[in-house]
N, C-alpha and C positions, 0 to 999 in steps of 0.2 A: 530439541525444538526443531517442530514441522510447522509451515507455514500452512493453514487448509485454506482452502476452496473459497474463504470468505478474505483474507489478504490476496490470495492471487487475483482474484476476480475484481476485488476493492483495487488493486491496482491499475488491472485492466479499464476500471470506469475513470477511474481517474488522468488513466496517460490518454485516453480518449479527449478527455474535458481539455487536460492540458495540450493537445496535436489542434485543437480548434480553439482556443484559447482568443478572445475578442473578436472571435466570428459572429457571435448568440449564442443561444442556449442549444442544446443537442437533446435528445430524448433520448430513454432509455431501451427505449424500443430499438432504433437505430444502433446502438450498440452492443446489445443482442443478438440482433441478426449479425449484424460484422462478424461476430465473436463467436455465433452459433450457441448461445447462451440464454437460460431464462430470463423473460423481462422481472417474472416474480422473484425470482430469485436478488436480479439487479434493486428491485423495489428494497427490497430486505434489507442491502447492503449499502443504500444509498442515505438510509434515515440516520442513521448513524455518522456519518460523514457529513450530514446537514447539521445535526443537532452539536457538531465539535467545531463549524463555523468553516469545513472546509471548501463546501461546495452552498450553492444557493441552488435556491429553483425558481421556477420563472413561471406563473399560471398564462395560459392562454392557449387557442389553437396552435402558434408555434413557440409554446415554453417547450419546456425541459431545462436542464441543469449546467450552470458553468461554474467554473470555480472559482471561489470568494479571494482569494490570492492570485498573486505571478505563480507560474509554472516551479519558478527558481525559489518560490518562498514557503514551498510543499514539500518536507523532505516523503522517504519511503516509510520510515522510523513514525512521523505525526500518522501518517495511511494505517499502516500496519498497527500500531498501539490502538487505534480508534476499536479497529474489529474483532482485532486477536487477545488486546487485553494483555498486559505488562511483558517484558521480554526476556527472559528466564528460562535457561536451560533443563533445568530443573529443580522441583519444589525440593526443601533443603528445610531444616527447622535450626535451629540454636544449638541445639545438642550434638549436630554431627560435626565429623573430625573438621579441626580449624584446616588441614591440607587439603581438603578435597572440597571445604566452604570456599577457600581462596580460590582454587578454581574454577568451582562455578560463577563465581565472580567477575573473576578476569572473560570467561567465556562471555557471558551475559553481555559486561563491557566492550567486548572487541564485537560484538554481533551488533549492538547501539549504536555502536562509532560509525558502522557501516552504512546502516538504517539513516541515520542522523547525516550524516557526511554525504545521501546521494538524495538529490533533488526529482522530482518529478520533470525539471527541464534536463538534467543528465540522462534518464531513461528514454525521455523522447529522440534526443540528439542524439542517442549513441549509434556508433557503428562497429559493425561486425566485421572485425578483419579478418576472420577465419581463424584466427589463433586460437588454441586448445591448448593446456596443459597436460593431459592426460589423465587427470585430477578429478576424481567425484568424493565429493562431499555431499556426508548428510548430517546436518543437525537436528 
């Protein structure tokens, strides 16, 4: 499974909103400028997040977007599923070998567990302590 720019930039938006939670709305323009991203593309991503009830829009001269819930109540899984769709490492049919189907289900469940147990609060509070394990994983 590969997370596209939709999921990655969606997490960027949500982390920016989480960092400023309780301080009022933030414009997509300011997020786009801070991260050197296309404002138009971020507008396309914010709509499904709003429709899913993860963000609220505030109209007006000082408008923008705010989180609809506290950062510790929104998981990375919530965001990724809205923007990327169901989490599945492969498309498999019912006729597929049962052993391989079991493997795909275990991979899916492991990915889901990590995404669902990681909140926006976890992401914005993360401190890199320079530890690298030397492994590179492609999912």
